[in-house]
C-alpha positions in Angstrom: 6.7 26.1 31.5 6.3 24.0 28.4 3.5 21.7 29.7 0.8 23.5 27.7 2.9 23.3 24.5 3.5 19.6 25.0 -0.2 19.0 25.7 -1.1 20.7 22.4 1.4 18.7 20.5 0.1 15.5 22.0 -3.4 16.5 21.2 -2.4 17.3 17.6 -0.7 14.0 17.2 -3.8 12.2 18.6 -6.1 14.1 16.2 -3.8 13.3 13.3 -3.9 9.6 14.3 -7.7 9.6 14.4 -7.8 11.2 11.0 -5.5 8.6 9.5 -7.6 5.8 11.1 -10.8 7.3 9.5 -9.0 7.6 6.2 -7.9 4.0 6.4 -11.5 2.9 7.1 -12.8 4.9 4.2 -10.1 3.5 1.8 -11.1 -0.1 2.8 -14.8 0.7 2.4 -14.1 2.2 -1.1 -11.9 -0.9 -1.9 -8.8 1.3 -2.6 -6.5 -1.3 -1.3 -3.1 0.0 -2.5 -3.6 3.3 -0.6 -5.0 1.4 2.4 -1.9 -0.9 2.4 0.4 2.1 2.1 -1.3 3.9 4.9 -1.4 0.9 7.2 2.3 0.3 6.6 3.2 4.0 7.2 1.3 3.8 10.5 3.4 0.7 11.4 0.4 -1.4 12.2 1.0 -5.1 11.3 -2.5 -6.2 12.3 -4.1 -3.5 10.2 -1.9 -4.5 7.2 -3.1 -8.1 7.8 -6.7 -7.0 7.8 -6.2 -5.2 4.5 -4.6 -8.3 3.1 -7.6 -10.4 4.3 -10.0 -7.9 2.8 -8.2 -8.1 -0.6 -8.2 -11.9 -0.5 -12.0 -12.0 0.2 -12.6 -10.2 -3.1 -13.3 -12.1 -6.3 -9.9 -12.5 -8.0 -8.5 -11.6 -4.6 -5.1 -13.3 -5.1 -4.6 -11.4 -8.4 -5.5 -8.1 -6.7 -3.2 -8.8 -3.8 -0.4 -9.6 -6.3 -1.1 -6.4 -8.3 -1.0 -4.3 -5.1 2.1 -5.9 -3.6 4.1 -5.4 -6.8 3.3 -1.7 -6.8 4.6 -1.1 -3.2 8.0 0.6 -2.7 11.0 -1.3 -1.5 10.8 0.0 2.0 7.1 -0.9 2.1 7.9 -4.4 0.9 10.5 -4.7 3.6 7.9 -3.8 6.2 5.4 -6.3 4.9 8.1 -9.0 5.0 8.8 -8.2 8.6 5.0 -8.2 9.4 4.4 -11.5 7.7 7.1 -13.2 9.8 4.8 -12.5 12.8 1.6 -13.5 11.0 3.2 -16.8 9.9 3.6 -17.9 13.5 -0.2 -17.9 14.1 -2.2 -20.6 12.4 -5.1 -18.2 11.9 -3.0 -15.9 9.8 -0.4 -18.3 8.2 -2.4 -18.6 5.0 -2.3 -14.9 4.3 1.4 -14.7 5.3 2.2 -17.5 2.9 0.2 -15.9 0.1 2.1 -12.6 0.6 5.4 -14.4 0.9 4.8 -16.4 -2.3 4.0 -13.2 -4.2 7.1 -11.4 -2.9 9.3 -14.4 -3.8 7.7 -14.6 -7.3 8.1 -10.9 -8.1 11.4 -10.0 -6.5 14.5 -11.4 -7.9 16.8 -13.1 -5.3 19.5 -10.5 -5.6 17.1 -7.7 -4.7 15.6 -9.8 -1.8 19.1 -10.1 -0.4 19.3 -6.3 -0.1 16.1 -6.1 2.0 16.8 -5.0 5.5 16.3 -7.9 8.0 15.9 -10.5 5.3 18.3 -12.9 7.1 16.4 -13.0 10.3 13.1 -13.1 8.4 14.2 -16.2 6.5 15.4 -17.8 9.8 12.1 -17.1 11.4 10.0 -18.3 8.5 11.8 -21.6 8.0 10.4 -23.5 11.0 6.8 -22.5 10.3 6.8 -22.7 6.5 
């Protein structure tokens, strides 16, 4: 019978998730946006990444801070953000943040490297009607 083992594993995963949520909340409170972005991306939470982006943009010099943080992300994290912003862009409440992130990605990534992002073709096709 492996029921008990599976229950313990599920409980451990849930506890780990709660710890990461608390860490994310603490990072936002401490305005450590790069770590907060990285954690939200690793949790695969597009809405949470959007909330981090909105929090950064509310800061004085927010666009500059957002740019500095996005530039420091790894390629796989930038790919995830690109996939997230496609969804954000379809909603008029979030389109400004999506466009800000898109602008910064386009400005700091050369076209050849953008072509190597996974899912870039579908992202461009999805962004064109709303942009």
